[in-house]
N, C-alpha and C positions, 0 to 999 in steps of 0.2 A: 485441583480444578481439572475436570475431565474434558469438558468441551470448551472450545474457545469462543466466547460470546461475540468477539469483535469480527470474526471472519464468517460471514453468513454465506453459505454455499450458493444459495439461489441468487443473491445479489451479485456475487462474483461471476456467476455464469451469465447473467444478463449483461454485465459490463463487458465481458469478453465477446458476447454476441454483438453488442453495439460496435465494438472495435472491428469485428469481422465485417459488419455491414458497411462501416466507413471505409474499410480496406477495399471493398468493391469499387468505390468511387475514387478514392485517393489512397493508393497502396501504402505510401510512406507514412501517412498520418495514422492509418489504422494499425500499422506495425508499431508506431511510436506510442500509441495509446496502450497497446497490449504490453509493450516493453515497460512503460512506466507503471502500469497496473501490477505487473509481475514484481517489479522492484518494490512497490509499496506493500504488496502482500508479504513478501519476504521480510521487509523491515518491520511490519506489524507483528508477524509471527515471532521474530526474535525478541521484540519489545515485550510482548505478552509473556513469553517464556521467562524472560528476565524478571518481570514483575511477579510472576508466580513463584519463582525461586526465592526472590527477596522477601515477599510478604508471607507466603504460606510455609516455605521451608526455613525461613528466617536465616538465610545465608546471604549476608551482605559483606562485600569487600570493596574498598575504594578502587583497588586495582581492577577488579572485575567490572566495576561500573564504568571506569575510563575505557577499558578495552572494548566492552560492549557498545559504548556510545560511539567510539571511533569506527568500530566495525559496521554498525547500523548506518552511520553517516557515510561511510565508504560505499555501501550498497546504493544509496541515493545518488552520490556523486558519480559513481561508475555508470549509472544509467544515463546521466546527463552527458558525461564524457563520451559514451558510446554514440549518443545522438549527434554530438559535435564531430566526432571522428567519421561517422558514416551518414552524412546528411542526405544522400540520395536514397538511402534505404529506410532511415529512421528520422522522422520529423521531430525536432526538439520541442515544438509546441504540443505535439501529441504526447510526448514523454511527460511534459510538465502537467498536462491535463490528467494523464494516467496516474501521476504521483499524487495529485490532489483530490481526484474524484472519490477515492475510497475514504479519505478523511471527511470529505463533505458528506458522503453517504452516511457515515457514522454519526455526524452531528445532526443530520436530518432525522435519523432514526431515534436518536436520543431525545430530540425535541418532540417527536411524535409520541414517544413513550411518556414524557413528562406532561404533555397536553392531555393524554388519556387519563393520567392520575388525577388531574384537577376536576374531572367530571364526576 
């Protein structure tokens, strides 16, 4: 799989621009959204790489699965811990929004693709 279908460059640029605009009004919320979005993108990248390796290269090991799962979970947990440790710079609600907005965007795009198939 050459191109990652889950990470659309234009959507990510728009989301970072939105966090930049929010940062003009409330700096810590904008930084929190960008921080959460970055953690979500890294998590998604490693997840897709793991699935590519497992499905297309047919390399599956239980140990690799556990280590990968713990590593991906640690990325998400560290972003939240960073927001808790530095609340004056990173808003935790911004981080939570940044973590979920990419997944919500993927669901909306999938629904729009399925709706287009029905026509």
